[in-house]
C-alpha positions in Angstrom: 54.3 29.1 29.9 52.8 32.1 31.6 53.3 33.5 35.1 50.1 31.7 36.2 46.5 31.0 35.6 43.2 32.0 37.2 40.4 29.5 36.6 36.9 30.9 36.7 34.2 28.2 36.7 30.9 29.7 35.7 32.1 32.7 33.7 28.8 34.2 32.6 28.0 37.7 31.2 27.9 39.4 34.6 30.0 38.5 37.7 32.0 35.6 36.3 33.0 37.5 33.2 34.0 40.6 35.3 36.1 38.4 37.6 37.9 36.9 34.6 38.6 40.4 33.2 39.9 41.6 36.5 42.4 38.7 37.0 43.5 39.1 33.3 44.2 42.7 34.1 46.1 41.5 37.1 48.5 39.6 34.9 47.1 36.0 35.1 45.7 34.0 32.2 42.0 33.9 32.7 40.8 30.3 32.1 37.0 30.6 31.7 34.5 27.8 31.7 30.9 27.1 31.1 29.0 24.1 29.8 29.9 23.3 26.2 26.7 24.6 24.8 27.7 28.1 26.0 31.1 28.0 24.3 30.2 30.8 21.9 29.7 33.3 24.8 33.0 32.2 26.3 34.7 32.9 23.0 33.3 36.4 23.0 34.6 36.9 26.6 38.1 35.7 25.6 38.1 38.0 22.6 37.2 41.0 24.8 39.9 40.2 27.3 42.5 39.9 24.6 41.4 43.1 22.9 42.1 44.8 26.2 45.6 43.4 26.3 45.0 40.4 28.6 45.3 36.7 28.0 42.5 34.2 28.3 41.4 30.7 27.3 38.0 29.2 27.0 37.0 25.7 28.0 33.6 24.1 27.5 33.3 21.9 30.6 30.5 20.5 32.6 31.7 21.3 36.2 29.7 18.4 37.6 31.8 15.8 35.7 34.6 14.6 37.9 36.8 13.3 35.0 36.3 16.6 33.2 37.3 18.6 36.3 40.5 16.6 36.7 41.4 16.9 33.0 40.7 20.7 33.0 43.2 21.4 35.9 45.8 19.1 34.4 45.5 20.8 31.0 45.9 24.3 32.6 49.0 23.2 34.5 50.5 21.6 31.4 49.7 24.2 28.7 49.2 27.5 30.5 51.0 27.7 33.8 50.6 27.1 37.5 47.1 27.5 38.8 47.3 30.5 41.2 43.6 31.2 41.6 40.4 29.1 41.3 37.1 30.9 41.5 33.9 28.8 41.7 31.0 31.0 40.5 28.1 28.7 39.6 24.8 30.0 40.9 21.9 27.5 40.4 19.2 29.8 41.9 15.7 28.4 41.5 12.5 28.8 43.4 9.9 26.1 44.0 7.5 25.5 46.8 8.6 22.4 48.8 5.8 20.2 47.5 6.6 21.3 43.9 10.3 20.6 44.4 11.0 17.2 42.7 13.9 15.1 43.6 15.4 15.7 40.2 15.3 19.5 40.8 16.8 19.2 44.2 19.6 16.8 43.0 20.4 19.0 39.9 20.7 22.2 42.0 22.9 20.3 44.5 25.1 19.0 41.7 25.5 22.5 40.2 26.1 24.5 43.3 27.6 22.0 45.7 29.1 18.9 44.0 30.8 21.0 41.3 32.2 23.3 43.9 33.7 20.4 45.8 35.3 19.1 42.5 36.7 22.5 41.7 38.1 23.0 45.2 39.6 19.6 45.4 41.3 19.7 42.1 42.7 23.2 42.7 44.0 22.1 46.1 45.6 19.1 44.5 48.0 21.2 42.4 48.3 24.2 44.8 49.2 22.2 47.9 52.7 20.9 46.7 53.6 24.6 45.9 52.4 25.9 49.2 50.4 28.8 47.7 47.2 29.6 45.9 43.8 31.1 46.3 40.4 29.3 46.1 37.3 31.5 46.1 33.7 30.4 46.3 30.8 32.6 45.3 28.1 32.2 47.9 24.7 33.8 48.4 22.4 34.9 51.2 20.8 31.5 50.9 24.0 30.0 52.3 23.3 31.8 55.5 19.6 31.3 55.9 16.9 29.5 54.0 13.8 31.3 52.6 10.4 30.0 51.6 10.6 28.4 48.2 14.3 28.0 48.2 14.9 24.7 49.8 17.0 23.3 47.0 19.1 26.4 46.5 19.6 27.1 50.2 20.6 23.5 50.8 23.2 23.6 48.1 24.6 27.0 49.1 24.7 25.9 52.8 26.8 22.9 51.6 29.1 25.1 49.6 29.7 27.4 52.6 30.5 24.4 54.8 32.9 23.1 52.2 34.7 26.5 52.1 35.0 26.6 55.9 36.4 23.0 56.0 38.9 23.7 53.2 40.0 26.9 54.8 40.8 25.2 58.1 42.6 22.4 56.3 44.5 24.3 53.6 45.2 27.6 55.4 48.1 26.2 57.4 49.5 24.8 54.1 49.6 28.3 52.5 46.4 28.2 50.5 43.9 31.0 51.0 40.3 29.8 50.9 37.5 32.4 51.0 33.7 32.5 50.7 32.0 35.6 49.2 28.4 36.2 50.1 26.6 38.1 47.3 23.6 39.7 49.1 21.5 41.5 46.6 20.6 41.8 42.9 23.5 41.9 40.4 23.4 44.4 37.5 22.9 41.9 34.7 20.7 41.4 31.7 18.6 38.9 33.7 17.9 41.4 36.4 17.2 44.2 34.0 14.7 41.9 32.3 13.0 40.7 35.5 13.0 43.6 37.9 10.6 46.4 36.9 12.6 49.0 38.9 16.0 47.8 37.8 16.9 51.0 36.0 15.9 53.1 39.0 18.0 50.9 41.3 20.9 51.1 39.0 20.8 54.9 38.9 21.0 54.9 42.7 23.8 52.3 42.9 21.2 49.9 44.3 22.4 47.0 42.2 25.7 45.1 42.7 28.0 46.1 39.9 30.0 43.1 38.5 33.2 45.0 38.1 33.1 46.2 41.7 32.4 42.7 42.9 35.4 41.5 40.9 37.8 44.0 42.5 37.1 42.3 45.8 38.1 38.9 44.4 41.5 40.2 43.2 41.9 41.9 46.6 41.3 38.6 48.4 44.0 37.0 46.2 46.5 39.6 47.2 45.8 39.6 50.9 48.9 39.1 53.2 48.5 35.8 55.0 48.8 37.6 58.4 45.4 39.0 57.8 43.4 36.7 55.5 39.7 37.2 55.1 37.6 34.0 55.0 34.1 35.3 54.6 33.2 38.5 52.9 29.7 39.8 52.2 28.9 42.3 49.5 25.7 44.2 49.1 24.5 47.6 47.8 24.5 50.4 50.4 20.7 50.5 50.5 20.1 46.7 50.7 18.0 45.5 53.7 19.8 42.8 55.7 
């Protein structure tokens, strides 16, 4: 059994992977998840963490599946150690005009960004509450603060996630569990952004893109905050981002 585990739900090649590496460096076993079809990329992430001296495990899990979420947390507790940190990091950013937004799109985005966040938070709280400690972190977006044209589905889901984080923080804080919501306001330096933004290289050279490793440092910092001065909501953006 280890000293503890950090569960990162939605460990992609940018922010999620950086968060996993940061918590592994901090001494926790990074338990990383994506849908089963992305298991190969998770295996590469785990190999990289282990090559750097950390510990990690990969789990192919659909975060929208309630039974799978329950089994995942139970498996971590039984095989790895107490769940000390749970990070929900699924994005689900899509853009459609309101008349082009089908009910299927709206429901799928809600399932990915809101329902799965609820399942992750509930199951983490289930095992953390008896111990009276733990950290639950939700990755939010500007869409969780205000809706924009073309983002009705994404904004609705991210508003729901933010409300969930607030409700959980008020309920679980007095029980020793730190719940925080991190608003990522800006483009993240990732392969997707480099492929889609024509000025990505220029922005990157000027520190105008959010660097995943710098984002991750804040997640570890939140976990280590003293309970006399807990942060609930933290917004991160490049220095030159308009807001």
